[in-house]
N, C-alpha and C positions, 0 to 999 in steps of 0.2 A: 791711558786710553789710546787706541790706535788711530792714527790719522792717515788719510789717503787723498789722492787727487781724483776729482770727478772727471767725467768726460769733457767738462768745460774748464779744466785746470783750476778748479776751486778746491781749497782745502776743506775737507769735510770730516766730521767726527763719526766714527763707526756706530754710535748709538742714536744718531739722529734718524727720525722717520722720514724727513724731507728736508730739502735745503731751500732757503728763501733766495729767490733769484733777484738780481739787481732791479731796482724800481724802474730805471730807464728802459730796460729790456721789456718789462711788463707793459709799460706805457706804449712803447713802439708797437708791440704786438696788438694791443687793444685798438690803437688808432688805425693800424693796417686792416684789421678785421672790420672796423667801423666803416672805413672808406670803401672796402670791398662790398659790404652790405648795402651802402648807399648807391654804389654803381649799379648793383643788381636791381635795386628798387627803381632807379631812373630808367634802366633798360625795360623793365616791366611796364612802367607808365608810358613810355614811348610806344611800346608794342600795343598797348591797350588803346591808344589814341587812333592808330591807323586801322 
């Protein structure tokens, strides 16, 4: 089976449909999006008060 390097320098197998990303990377992205959404909600609430 042929192996190659992905754009993130991870060894991948040619027959995989997808590659599971490291859990910490997924958590960081989740929390970054959550904080961004909360910041938007706070800005909307502040705009609605005035």
